[in-house]
Every structure is written in C-alpha cells, then in structure tokens.
N, C-alpha and C positions, 0 to 999 in steps of 0.2 A: 177854623177856617183859614185857608191859605190867603196870603195877600193878593195873589193874582185872581183868586175867586172873588174876593171883596171888590177889586177893581172892576172885574166883569159885571158884578152885581150893580155897582154904581152906574156904569154905562147903560146897562139894561133898564134900570129904574128910570134913568133920565130919558131914555127913548120912550118908555111907556108914559111918562109924565108929560111928554109933548102933546099927547092927546087931550090932556086936561087944560082948558084955557087959562085957568088961574095959576098954573105952573109953567106954562109955555115960555114966558120971557126968561125965567130963571134957567130953564133947560137950554134955551138958545144961548144965553150967556155962558153956560157951562161948555157947550160944544164949540164955542168960538174962543175959549180961553186956553191957557196953558194947562189948566186942571184936566181937561179932556185928554190932552196929549200925554200928560203924566199918567193918568189912569190907563190909557190905552197902552202905553209902554210897559207898565207894570203887568197888564193883562197879557202881554206878549204880542201885541199887534205892531206890525211894522208900518212905515209911513204909507205904503200903498194901501194897506187894509184900512188905515184911518181915513184916507181920502175916499175910499169906496163908501164907508159909512157916512161921512160928511156929505158926499154927493147925494146919496139916497135920502138923507134927512133934509137936505136943502130942498129937494123936489117936494117932499112931503110937507114941509113948512110953508112953501109957496102955495101949495094947494089948500092947506088949512087956512091960510090968511086971505084967500080970495073972498071979497064981500059977496054976500048973497048965495054962496055955494052951500048946498046941503051937506054938511060935514058928516052926517051919519051915513050917507049913501056913498061917500068916497071910498073907493077900494084901491089897494095898492098891490094886489096879487100876493106876493110873498111877504109884504110888509104888514105886520100886525103886532100890536103890543102883547097879544096873548100867546104868541109863539116864540120860541127861542131862535129867531131868525138870524140875529146878528152873528151868532157863533157859526151857523151854517154858511152865511154869506162870506165871512172873512176867514173861516177855518180856525176859530179859537175854541 
C-alpha cells in the first residue's frame, strides 16, 4: 500500500467514525490538529481541498450535535460514510 493511500484511508475512516458518537470527539480532535493537515498533504490535498472537507465536516458536526435532533433521519445529500465522497468532492 502506498503512503498516500494510507493517508487517504486514515481520513476516510475518521470521516466515517464521526457518525459513531463514541468516536466523535477523537475525530474532531484529529480534524482540528496538525495530524489532519499532515495526512491531507501526504494524500495530495492542497489547502483549498482541505478547507472544503473541513467546512463540510463542520456543518455535519453541528447538525449531529444539536440536542433533540433525530440523527438517523439527518441526510446530507452527497455526504455519507458509506460512499467514497471525499475523493469525488476534492478530486483525490
């Protein structure tokens, strides 16, 4: 496995883990740390692409954090942990 594929896999797994409440805080720490920027750079993402992903995730995290919101019915259109959407979104 190439290093850039491993970096992509780390980012993808962190995005998917955001949906699991018991992993969410760790994922938020990852995306707000230098670790995300390092993985993103290794995966070949430029700063603009990183900002796109972080903006998308920020909206999703805010929606998931709203008290009383039925999280199972929340939809994000193109955002789903089951699809390889981040590659399509940022072109990696």
